[in-house]
ROSE-4610 file (N, C-alpha, C; in Angstrom, 1 decimal, always signed):
// ROSE-4610
residu = [M/M/M/L/L/L/I/I/I/K/K/K/K/K/K/A/A/A/G/G/G/A/A/A/A/A/A/P/P/P/T/T/T/A/A/A/P/P/P/Q/Q/Q/I/I/I/L/L/L/H/H/H/Q/Q/Q/I/I/I/E/E/E/F/F/F/Y/Y/Y/S/S/S/Q/Q/Q/P/P/P/V/V/V/Q/Q/Q/A/A/A/S/S/S/I/I/I/N/N/N/N/N/N/F/F/F/R/R/R/R/R/R/Q/Q/Q/Q/Q/Q/I/I/I/K/K/K/Q/Q/Q/R/R/R/Q/Q/Q/A/A/A/Q/Q/Q/M/M/M/P/P/P/K/K/K/A/A/A/Y/Y/Y/R/R/R/G/G/G/I/I/I/Y/Y/Y/N/N/N/R/R/R/A/A/A/V/V/V/K/K/K/G/G/G/R/R/R/S/S/S/L/L/L/R/R/R/S/S/S/A/A/A/V/V/V/N/N/N/A/A/A/Q/Q/Q/C/C/C/L/L/L/E/E/E/C/C/C/C/C/C/C/C/C/W/W/W/Q/Q/Q/R/R/R/K/K/K/E/E/E/I/I/I/T/T/T/L/L/L/C/C/C/S/S/S/D/D/D/A/A/A/G/G/G/C/C/C/P/P/P/L/L/L/H/H/H/R/R/R/V/V/V/R/R/R/P/P/P/Y/Y/Y/Q/Q/Q/D/D/D/I/I/I/P/P/P/Q/Q/Q/N/N/N/A/A/A/L/L/L/N/N/N/G/G/G/R/R/R/D/D/D/K/K/K/T/T/T/L/L/L/E/E/E/C/C/C/T/T/T/K/K/K/S/S/S/A/A/A/T/T/T/G/G/G/R/R/R/L/L/L/W/W/W/A/A/A/G/G/G/V/V/V]
num = [1/1/1/2/2/2/3/3/3/4/4/4/5/5/5/6/6/6/7/7/7/8/8/8/9/9/9/10/10/10/11/11/11/12/12/12/13/13/13/14/14/14/15/15/15/16/16/16/17/17/17/18/18/18/19/19/19/20/20/20/21/21/21/22/22/22/23/23/23/24/24/24/25/25/25/26/26/26/27/27/27/28/28/28/29/29/29/30/30/30/31/31/31/32/32/32/33/33/33/34/34/34/35/35/35/36/36/36/37/37/37/38/38/38/39/39/39/40/40/40/41/41/41/42/42/42/43/43/43/44/44/44/45/45/45/46/46/46/47/47/47/48/48/48/49/49/49/50/50/50/51/51/51/52/52/52/53/53/53/54/54/54/55/55/55/56/56/56/57/57/57/58/58/58/59/59/59/60/60/60/61/61/61/62/62/62/63/63/63/64/64/64/65/65/65/66/66/66/67/67/67/68/68/68/69/69/69/70/70/70/71/71/71/72/72/72/73/73/73/74/74/74/75/75/75/76/76/76/77/77/77/78/78/78/79/79/79/80/80/80/81/81/81/82/82/82/83/83/83/84/84/84/85/85/85/86/86/86/87/87/87/88/88/88/89/89/89/90/90/90/91/91/91/92/92/92/93/93/93/94/94/94/95/95/95/96/96/96/97/97/97/98/98/98/99/99/99/100/100/100/101/101/101/102/102/102/103/103/103/104/104/104/105/105/105/106/106/106/107/107/107/108/108/108/109/109/109/110/110/110/111/111/111/112/112/112/113/113/113/114/114/114/115/115/115/116/116/116/117/117/117/118/118/118/119/119/119/120/120/120/121/121/121/122/122/122/123/123/123/124/124/124/125/125/125/126/126/126]
x = [-150.7/-151.7/-152.8/-153.3/-154.5/-155.8/-156.6/-158.0/-158.9/-159.5/-160.4/-161.9/-162.5/-164.0/-164.7/-165.8/-166.6/-167.1/-166.8/-167.3/-166.4/-165.3/-164.4/-163.6/-163.4/-162.5/-161.1/-160.2/-158.8/-158.2/-157.1/-156.4/-155.5/-155.0/-154.0/-152.7/-152.1/-150.9/-151.2/-152.4/-152.7/-152.8/-153.4/-153.5/-152.1/-151.3/-150.0/-149.1/-149.3/-148.6/-149.0/-150.3/-150.8/-150.3/-150.3/-149.9/-148.4/-147.6/-146.1/-145.9/-146.7/-146.5/-146.9/-148.0/-148.4/-147.6/-147.1/-146.4/-144.9/-144.3/-143.0/-142.7/-143.6/-143.4/-143.6/-144.5/-144.8/-143.6/-143.0/-141.9/-140.7/-140.5/-139.4/-139.5/-140.8/-141.0/-140.8/-141.2/-141.0/-139.5/-138.7/-137.3/-136.6/-137.0/-136.5/-136.8/-138.0/-138.4/-137.6/-137.4/-136.6/-135.1/-134.5/-133.2/-133.1/-134.1/-134.1/-134.1/-135.0/-135.1/-133.8/-133.2/-131.9/-130.8/-130.7/-129.8/-130.0/-131.3/-131.6/-131.2/-131.5/-131.1/-129.5/-128.8/-127.4/-126.8/-127.4/-126.9/-127.1/-128.1/-128.4/-127.6/-127.0/-126.4/-124.9/-124.2/-122.8/-122.1/-121.0/-120.3/-119.8/-119.6/-119.1/-120.1/-121.4/-122.4/-123.0/-122.5/-123.0/-122.8/-121.7/-121.4/-122.4/-122.8/-123.8/-125.1/-125.5/-126.7/-126.8/-125.7/-125.6/-125.8/-125.1/-125.3/-126.7/-127.4/-128.7/-129.7/-129.6/-130.5/-130.3/-129.1/-128.9/-129.3/-129.7/-130.2/-129.1/-127.9/-126.8/-126.7/-127.2/-127.0/-128.2/-128.8/-129.9/-129.3/-128.1/-127.5/-127.3/-126.9/-126.7/-128.0/-129.1/-130.4/-130.9/-130.6/-131.0/-130.1/-128.8/-127.9/-128.3/-128.6/-128.9/-130.3/-131.2/-132.5/-132.4/-131.6/-131.4/-130.6/-129.6/-128.8/-129.7/-130.5/-131.4/-132.4/-133.0/-134.0/-133.4/-132.1/-131.4/-130.6/-130.9/-130.2/-128.7/-128.3/-126.9/-126.0/-126.6/-125.8/-125.7/-124.5/-124.3/-124.7/-124.3/-124.6/-126.1/-126.9/-128.3/-128.9/-128.3/-128.8/-128.5/-127.4/-127.1/-128.1/-128.5/-129.4/-130.9/-131.2/-132.5/-133.5/-134.6/-135.5/-136.8/-136.9/-138.2/-138.3/-138.7/-138.8/-139.9/-140.8/-141.8/-141.3/-140.1/-139.6/-139.3/-139.7/-139.4/-137.9/-137.0/-135.6/-134.9/-135.6/-134.9/-134.0/-134.4/-133.5/-132.4/-132.4/-131.3/-130.6/-130.8/-130.2/-128.7/-127.9/-126.5/-126.0/-124.7/-124.0/-124.5/-125.0/-125.5/-124.3/-124.4/-123.4/-123.2/-124.3/-124.3/-124.6/-123.7/-124.0/-125.3/-126.1/-127.4/-127.3/-126.3/-126.2/-125.6/-125.2/-124.7/-125.8/-127.0/-128.1/-129.0/-128.6/-129.3/-130.8/-131.0/-132.4/-133.2/-132.7/-133.5/-133.5/-134.4/-134.6/-133.3/-132.9/-131.8/-131.9/-133.2/-133.4/-133.2/-132.9/-132.7/-131.2/-130.8/-129.4/-129.3/-128.3/-128.1/-127.2/-127.7/-126.9/-126.9/-125.8/-125.7/-126.1/-126.8/-127.2/-126.9/-127.2/-126.9/-127.8/-129.0/-129.9/-129.8/-128.9/-128.7/-128.9/-129.3/-129.4/-130.7/-130.5/-131.7/-131.7/-132.8/-132.9/-133.6/-132.9/-133.5/-133.5/-134.5/-134.6/-133.5/-133.0/-132.0/-132.6]
y = [-60.8/-61.1/-61.8/-62.8/-63.6/-62.8/-62.9/-62.3/-63.5/-63.3/-64.3/-64.0/-65.0/-64.8/-64.9/-64.2/-64.2/-65.6/-66.1/-67.4/-68.6/-68.2/-69.3/-69.8/-71.1/-71.8/-71.5/-71.3/-71.1/-72.4/-72.2/-73.3/-73.9/-75.1/-75.8/-75.0/-74.4/-73.6/-72.4/-71.8/-70.7/-71.2/-72.3/-72.9/-73.2/-73.9/-74.2/-73.0/-71.9/-70.7/-70.1/-70.1/-69.6/-70.4/-71.8/-72.6/-72.4/-72.3/-72.0/-70.6/-69.6/-68.3/-68.2/-68.9/-68.8/-69.8/-70.9/-71.9/-71.5/-70.6/-70.2/-69.6/-68.7/-68.2/-69.3/-70.2/-71.2/-72.2/-72.5/-73.4/-72.8/-71.5/-70.8/-70.8/-70.7/-70.7/-72.1/-73.1/-74.5/-74.8/-74.3/-74.6/-73.9/-72.6/-71.9/-72.6/-73.1/-73.8/-75.1/-75.8/-77.1/-76.8/-75.7/-75.3/-75.0/-74.3/-74.0/-75.3/-76.2/-77.5/-78.3/-78.3/-79.0/-78.4/-77.1/-76.4/-76.7/-76.8/-77.1/-78.5/-79.4/-80.8/-81.0/-80.3/-80.4/-79.8/-78.8/-78.2/-79.2/-80.1/-81.0/-82.4/-82.6/-83.9/-83.9/-85.0/-85.0/-84.7/-84.0/-83.6/-84.8/-85.9/-87.1/-87.6/-87.3/-87.8/-86.8/-85.6/-84.6/-84.9/-85.5/-85.9/-86.8/-87.8/-88.8/-88.1/-87.2/-86.5/-85.6/-84.9/-84.0/-84.7/-85.8/-86.6/-87.1/-87.4/-87.9/-86.8/-85.6/-84.6/-84.0/-84.1/-83.7/-84.7/-85.9/-86.9/-87.6/-87.6/-88.2/-89.7/-90.2/-91.6/-92.1/-93.2/-93.8/-94.5/-95.1/-95.7/-94.7/-93.5/-92.5/-92.1/-92.1/-91.7/-92.8/-94.0/-95.1/-95.0/-94.8/-94.6/-93.5/-92.3/-91.1/-91.3/-92.0/-92.2/-93.1/-94.2/-95.1/-94.4/-93.6/-92.9/-91.9/-91.2/-90.2/-90.9/-92.0/-92.7/-93.3/-93.7/-94.2/-93.2/-92.0/-90.9/-90.9/-91.2/-91.1/-92.1/-93.2/-94.3/-95.5/-95.8/-96.9/-98.2/-98.4/-99.7/-99.9/-98.9/-99.0/-99.5/-99.1/-99.6/-101.1/-101.6/-103.0/-103.8/-103.2/-103.9/-103.6/-102.9/-102.5/-103.7/-103.6/-104.7/-104.4/-103.3/-102.8/-103.5/-104.8/-105.6/-105.0/-104.2/-103.6/-102.4/-101.9/-100.8/-101.2/-100.4/-100.8/-100.8/-100.2/-100.2/-101.2/-102.0/-102.9/-103.9/-104.5/-105.5/-104.8/-103.5/-102.9/-101.9/-101.9/-101.0/-101.2/-100.1/-100.2/-100.8/-101.1/-101.5/-102.8/-103.7/-105.0/-105.9/-106.8/-107.8/-108.8/-109.2/-110.3/-109.5/-109.7/-109.1/-109.7/-108.8/-109.2/-110.2/-110.1/-111.0/-112.4/-112.5/-113.8/-114.8/-114.3/-115.2/-115.4/-114.8/-114.9/-114.5/-113.4/-112.9/-113.7/-114.7/-115.4/-114.7/-115.0/-114.4/-114.7/-113.8/-114.0/-115.1/-115.5/-116.5/-117.9/-118.0/-119.3/-119.5/-120.8/-121.1/-122.3/-122.1/-123.2/-124.3/-125.5/-126.7/-127.7/-128.4/-129.4/-130.7/-131.5/-132.8/-133.7/-134.9/-135.8/-135.5/-135.0/-134.6/-133.2/-132.4/-131.1/-130.1/-128.9/-127.9/-128.0/-127.8/-127.7/-126.4/-125.7/-124.5/-124.7/-124.5/-124.8/-123.5/-123.3/-122.1/-122.1/-120.9/-120.8/-120.5]
z = [-85.5/-84.5/-85.2/-84.5/-85.0/-84.7/-85.7/-85.5/-85.1/-84.0/-83.5/-84.0/-84.4/-84.7/-83.4/-83.4/-82.1/-81.9/-80.7/-80.3/-80.8/-81.5/-82.0/-80.8/-80.8/-79.8/-80.1/-79.1/-79.4/-80.0/-80.8/-81.4/-80.5/-80.8/-79.9/-79.7/-80.7/-80.5/-79.5/-79.6/-78.7/-77.3/-77.1/-75.7/-75.2/-76.0/-75.5/-75.2/-76.0/-75.7/-74.3/-74.1/-72.8/-71.6/-71.8/-70.7/-70.4/-71.5/-71.3/-70.6/-71.0/-70.5/-69.0/-68.6/-67.2/-66.3/-66.9/-66.1/-65.8/-66.5/-66.2/-64.8/-64.4/-63.0/-61.9/-62.2/-61.2/-61.2/-62.3/-62.4/-61.7/-61.9/-61.2/-59.7/-59.2/-57.8/-57.2/-58.0/-57.5/-57.5/-58.5/-58.5/-57.3/-57.0/-55.8/-54.5/-54.4/-53.2/-53.0/-54.1/-54.1/-53.7/-54.3/-53.9/-52.4/-51.8/-50.4/-49.6/-50.0/-49.2/-49.3/-50.4/-50.6/-49.7/-49.6/-48.8/-47.3/-46.9/-45.5/-45.1/-46.0/-45.8/-45.7/-46.6/-46.6/-45.3/-44.8/-43.5/-42.3/-42.4/-41.4/-41.4/-42.6/-42.8/-42.5/-42.2/-42.1/-43.4/-43.4/-44.6/-45.4/-44.8/-45.5/-46.5/-46.3/-47.2/-48.2/-48.2/-49.1/-50.5/-50.8/-52.2/-52.8/-52.0/-52.4/-52.6/-51.7/-51.7/-53.0/-53.2/-54.4/-55.7/-55.8/-57.1/-57.2/-56.1/-56.1/-56.6/-56.0/-56.3/-57.7/-58.2/-59.6/-60.6/-60.2/-61.1/-61.8/-61.3/-62.1/-61.8/-60.7/-60.4/-59.5/-60.1/-59.3/-58.1/-58.2/-57.0/-55.9/-56.2/-55.2/-54.6/-55.4/-54.9/-53.9/-54.2/-53.2/-51.9/-52.1/-51.0/-50.1/-50.8/-50.0/-49.3/-49.9/-49.2/-48.0/-48.2/-47.1/-45.9/-46.3/-45.3/-44.5/-45.2/-44.6/-43.7/-44.1/-43.4/-42.1/-42.1/-40.9/-40.2/-40.3/-39.6/-39.9/-41.1/-41.6/-40.9/-40.5/-39.8/-40.7/-41.2/-42.2/-41.5/-40.3/-39.6/-39.5/-39.3/-39.2/-40.5/-41.6/-42.9/-43.0/-42.6/-42.6/-41.7/-40.6/-39.7/-40.0/-41.1/-41.4/-41.5/-40.7/-40.7/-41.3/-42.0/-42.7/-44.0/-44.0/-45.2/-46.2/-45.7/-46.5/-47.3/-47.0/-47.8/-49.2/-50.2/-51.6/-51.9/-51.1/-51.3/-50.5/-49.7/-48.8/-49.5/-50.7/-51.3/-52.1/-52.3/-53.0/-52.1/-50.8/-49.9/-49.9/-49.6/-49.6/-48.3/-48.3/-47.1/-46.5/-47.3/-46.8/-46.5/-45.6/-45.3/-46.4/-47.0/-48.0/-49.3/-50.3/-51.6/-52.2/-52.8/-53.3/-54.4/-55.3/-56.4/-56.0/-54.7/-54.2/-54.0/-53.8/-53.6/-54.8/-56.0/-57.2/-57.1/-56.4/-56.2/-55.2/-54.5/-53.6/-52.2/-51.4/-50.1/-49.2/-48.4/-47.5/-46.5/-46.2/-45.2/-45.8/-47.0/-47.7/-47.8/-47.7/-47.8/-48.8/-49.7/-50.7/-50.2/-50.3/-49.9/-51.0/-51.2/-52.3/-51.8/-52.6/-52.3/-53.5/-53.5/-54.6/-55.8/-55.5/-56.6/-57.1/-56.5/-57.0/-55.8/-56.1/-55.1/-54.3/-53.1/-52.2/-51.5/-51.4/-50.6/-49.3/-48.2/-46.9/-46.1/-45.3/-44.5/-43.4/-43.1/-42.1/-40.8]
């Protein structure tokens, strides 16, 4: 046991021990709350998409996380993701189930079309 002098400030290891001791119950309650929310969402989604969702919440795949977020946003309708018009969404350019593969346009906007000319490539609006 450490003997504290009157008015002495606690040392860094003592502070870390206190933080760890008091944060364990809080972390356990957060984990329980998260598990409950995951179970509620799983009960509301179609069974076909539970595998994607489970991989996403376990942190195993960023692609699964994007797919699960887009599916949940579009009420689990794949066609709605293809037709998504929310260009302001941060996942819009990497959303799943697109008609045009993202790498086919080399990172260019979908409204641009590549055409060949005598001088090289021209990008024209569609």
